[in-house]
N, C-alpha and C positions, 0 to 999 in steps of 0.2 A: 671417562670412556669405559666401555666393557673390557674385560680382560682378554688377553690373546686366546685363552682357552675357549671363552665364550664365542669369539669371532670364528675360530676354526670349527667349533661344533655347529655353529649356525650355517656355515657354508656346507658342511657335510649333511646337515639336516635338510636344507633346502634342495640339495641335489637329490637325495633319496625321495623326499616328498614330491618333488616335481616329476620324477620318474614314475612314482606310484600313481599320481593324479592323472598323468597323461595316459598311462596304461588303462586306467578306469574309463577314461573318455573313449578310448579306442576299442573297448570291449563292453558295449552296452548290454550284451546278453546276460551279464552278471546280475542285472537288475530284476531278473525274474525269480528271485528267491523270496517267497512270501514269508518264510520263517525268519529271515534276516540273520545278520551276523553282528556280533558285538566286539570283535577284535580281529586283527589281521595275523596271518601265520608268522610274520616276522616280528611281532610284538614280544618283548621280554616280559614274561608274566611272573607274578609272585603267588605262590601257593597259599591257600587259606590255612590258618593255624588256630584251632579253637582253644588252645591253651594260651595262657598269658605270657607271651614272649616280648621282652622289652616293654612291658606295661600295657600291652594291647592284645586282645584276642580277636580273631577274625573268622567269619564263615561266609560261604556263598549260598545263595538261594535262588533258584529259578522260579519266578513268580507268575509267569503267564504261559499257559499250556498251548497257546496259539502262536506265540512268537518266541524269539530268543531272549526276551527281556529278563534280566537278572539283577540282583543286588549283592553287594558285599557289605556285611555289617562289621563295624569296628567298635569293640567294646573296651573302654579303658578299665584298667584294674581298680581304679578309684570307685567303680560301681560296687565293689565288694566291701567297702567300708560301711560301718554301722550308720544308719540314717541319723541326721542331727535331730535333737529333741523337738525343735520347733517345726520340722518338716515331716515328722513321722506321722503316717496316717493313723487315725483312730480305729481300733478294732474291738469287737466284742470279746469279752473274757472267754477263755477256753472252758468248756464244760468239765466238771470234775471227772477224774478218771481217764480223761483223754490225753493222749501223748502230745506234748508240745514240741516245737521245732528246736528247743534247746537240748533235747535228749539225743545223745549220739545214736545213730542208727544207719542202716542202709536203706536208701530210698530208690524205688524202681518206678520209672515212668516213661512216657513217650517223649521223644525229642526229634530233632531234625539233623540230618547229615548235611554235607556241603551242598547238595543240590535239592534239598527240601524233602528227601525221602525219609519217612519216619523210621526210626530204629529204636531198639531196646538197649538200655545200658544200665550198669550198676553205678550208683552215685555215692560218693563218700564225702564226709565232712572233713574240711581242712581249714586251718587258720592261715589266711593270706593277708598281708598288709595290715594286720591288726584288726581286721573285721571278720564278720561271719561269712565265710565263703562256702556255704553249703552248696553242693552240686558240682564242685570241681572234681571231675573224674580223671585221675591220673593213672588209672590202671592200664597196663600194656596189653591186656587181652582184647577180645573182640568187642564190638559195639562202638559207640561214638568216641569215647576217649577224650572228650573236651568238657568245657564248662556247661553244665546243665542245671540251671536254677529251678526251684519250684516256683509255680505261679501263685504268688500271694502278694500282699501289700506290705510286707515287712522288709523288702529290699530297697536299696537306695535308688531313687528315681533321678534320671538324668535327662536333660533336654536332648532332642533328636535333630541332627543336622543332615539334610539330604543334599548330597554332593553330586554334581554333574561334571565329568572330566572334559578336558579339551581334546583337540586333535583335528580341527578343521573339518568336522563332520564325517571325514572318511577314515580316520585312524584314531589311535588311543583306545583305552579300555579302562573299566573300573578296577580291574585286577592287574594292571601293568605295574612293573616295579616302581616306576616314578610316582604313579597315583597312589599305590599302596603306602609308600614312604610318606607322601604328603598327608594322606588321611590319618595315618598313625600320629603324626605330629599334631594335627588339628584336634584329634580326639583327646589327646593328653592335655594340651594347652587349654582347650575350651571346656574340658571335663564334660564331654558330651558323647552320646552314641552317634556315630557317623554311619549313614547309609549311603554308600556309593553306588550310583545307578549305572548299570551296563545297558545303555540304550542302543537301538539298532543304528548301524552306520550306513552312510550313503556310499555309492549310488544304488546298492542293493535295496535300500529302504530310504527313499527320498522324503522330503517334507510332505506331510507333517508327522512322519513316523516318530522321530526323536522327541518332538514336542508331546505327542500323545503318550509316549512311554513315560515321560517325566511326570505328567499328571496322573497316569495310571499307578505309579509308585505311591503318590500321595494318597490316592484312593485306597490302595492296598494297605497302607499304614493305618488308615481309619478303620478298615475292616479288621485288622489285627487287634486294634484297641477294643473294638466291640466284642470280638471273639474271646479275648482275654477276660473281659468283664463278665461275659456269659459263664465262663468257666469258674470265675470266682463266686458268682451268685449261685451256681449249682452246688458249691460247697466242696469240702474235702471228705472223701469216703474212707473210712477205716477198714483196712483189709486184714485178712488173717495174718498173724504174726506182728500186729501193731504197726505195719507200714502204712504210708499214706499214698493215695493215688488220685489223680484227677478223674472225676467221674467220666466214664466213657460215654459221651453223648454226641449229638450232632455238632460238628464243628470243633470239638475239643482237640482232636488230633491235628488240626490245622494251625493251632496257635504257635507262633514263633516265640520260644521261651525267653530269649534275650530281651526282645522288645516288651514282652508281657511283664517281665520281672523288673526291668530297669528303664524302660522308655517312658518319658512324659511328653506325649504328643500335643499337649496344650502349650508347649514351648518348642515349636518347630521352626527351624531356620533353614533357608535354602542357600546353598553355596555353589555358584557356577564358575567354571574356569574356561576362559576363552569362548568357544562356541557353546560350552556348557552354561555360560552366563546368559546367553540368549534363551536357553531352555529354562533356566531358573526364573528369568523375568517373565516368560510366558506362563510358567506354572504359578507364579505369584499372581498374575492377572486372572488366571482361571480360578484360583483360590478366592480372590476377591469376588468374582462373579458368582461362584458357587455358594459362598457364605456359610451359613450354619449347616448346610447339607454335608459338609465335611466333618462335622463334630464327631469325635472330640479333637480332631486335628485343627490346630490354629497356627498359621504362619505369622510369627511375630517379627521377623526381620529377614532380609536377604543380603547376600554378599556377592557382588559381581567383580570378579577378578579379570582384568583386561578383557572386557567383553568384545565379542566378534561383530560389533556394530559397523555398518557401512551406510552409504547414502549416495544419491546421484550427484549432489553438489559437493565437491571435495573440500575438506577442511585444510587448515594450515599444516597439520602433521601429516595428512595424507599426500600433500604435495612435497613437503620437505623430506619425509622419511619413506618415499616410495620404494626405496631399496633397503629398507631396514632389516634388522636381524630376524631370523626365523620366519615369521609370516609377513612377507612384504606384499606389495600390491598384486604382483603376478600370482603368487600363491593363493591369495585370498579370492581373486577372481576365478581361478580354477576350482577352488573349493565350493564357492557358491554355485557355479555352473553344474557341479555334480550333486549338490544338495537340493536345489530348487528344481521343480519340474520344468522342462524346457519351455512350455507355454506360459509359465508363471515367472520366468526369470526377470528380475528387476532389482536394482540396488535399493529401491524404495519399497521393496516387499516388506510386509509387517514383521516377518521373521528377521529381516536384516536391519531395518531402521525403526527403532521403537518410537520415534517422534513423528511418524506418519499419522496425521489426524484421522479420527474416525475408527480406530481399531483399539479394542480393549476398553477397560473401565477408565474413568478420569484419573489422572495422575495423582490427585489428592487422596485417592483411596488406596494407593500403593503402600506396602509396609515400609518401615525404615530400611534404607538401602545404603550400604557401604560400598563404595567403588574403589577398586585398587587399579592404579595405572602405572606404567613404566615410562621413563623418560624417552627411551629409544623404541617406542612402539608406534607402528604406523596408524593404529586405530585409537590412539590416546585421546585426541581432541573430541572424537565422537562420544566416547564414554563420559568425558567431563561435561559435555553439553547436555547429555541426558540427566546427569546428576544435578546440574544447574536448574533444569526445568522442574525437577522434583522439589528442590529447595524453594522455588518460587511459589509453590502451593503448600509450603510449610511441612513437607516431609523431611524427616531427619535423614539427610543424604550427604554425608561428608565424603571427601575424596582424599585418598592416601596416595601420594605420588612418590616414587622411589627413584632417586638419581642414579645414573649409570646403569640402570636396569633395562632388561629387554623383555619382550613378550614371553610369558611362561617362566619368568625367572624364579618364582617361588614354588612352582609345581614341578619343575624339572631340576630341583636342587640336588637330587641324588646323582645327577650327571654334571650340573654346572657348578655346584658347591658355591653358590652365590652368597656373599656375606649378608645381603639384604633379606634372604629367604626366611631365616629364623626371626629376624626383626619383624618382617611382614606378618608371620603367623602369630607372633605375640601381640602385635597391634590389632589384628583381627579379634583375638581373644579378649582384649581389653574392651573393644567397642561392643562386641556381641553380648558380653555379660551384663550390659545394661538391660537387655531384654530377656535373657534366659535365667538370670539369678532369681532365686526365690526370695531374697531379701530386698530386692529393689534395685536402685540405681547407684549403689555405692561404687560400682566399677567404672563409672563414666569418667570421661576426661575432665 
């Protein structure tokens, strides 16, 4: 059984959430906010930190000028290590007389601050973690003051994990304390760049806003890869004093340096938590339908953590655990009423039930899918049923079930301190490395 602390926190959580949901229902005028919101005023937020604290650096970027859509990037310190010989890209030899990156110098270039505004900063070479950490700016003066790599092919490339937080469509955020803690853990264990999505919340932005935001981030990542490639093909211009600078051309100032230097988007993984798992599954479907138009982005796997799936015909767990911890039947029904447009409300809506026929690509085209479920979760059986249907068409779709665990047990670990949370993150890392490792499948079970 869950601990006494988990039970008490669940009661407190449901009381606050029910109050919040009912207030939203009674104040429909809030839905007239076209820009949308990505967090609630009472959410505990973690500030971005572009220097490597506890092994991970973070930054926030607002990526859509028409909405509130934003992302938080989590870069593990392992990105600073020297690339392995068998994965190091081939480069043309440097012309004679030209300064190489092994020469100590001060490098001045454009970068981005927490909300994407370009800033100028001084960049200094430092040795961190035994690797070449060029671009780590530790100066206390003006400017960015964080990690600012040069955009070239000599940095260590890491897979990219796009993460969608939970919160029942109406709460949660990509920069909450709980989500920040979880994404840091995943970035370090999976050795990947994590891009946590701050999608628009309901009821201010109802369906399909959150789904559209999820796919918009995937498209943005593709544009980032293409802009970075354009900057590389334009070459490095030698300036007065021997410094290097990215050629100032169309699009060059829009390149996100962390992704350009360290992201390998041909190894992209979607990770969804609770209602975020619904978004991840939708984005995976859209990626399948879009195909090569997303190049160089390639979704190689997805991870669905206690997905927010429902349906009109109740399952065994939906009957037995109607009053389960955190998100029970009453909470879920309120959340879906706030998320789906009133005229479209149905428990068999494609956003709610992934097994409704006639929506999306055939299941056999879906990427490998790992499903995480908790023993005391009202939505447990629905997630298992979806995984079973994927396995019937030969998709790698294992299920990891954790005993005595509740909904959000792994992603609320900063509060619950669940013993299964660390184990779950390690299990996710073991499975996903089958698809993101450059060496192949040596990490498989």
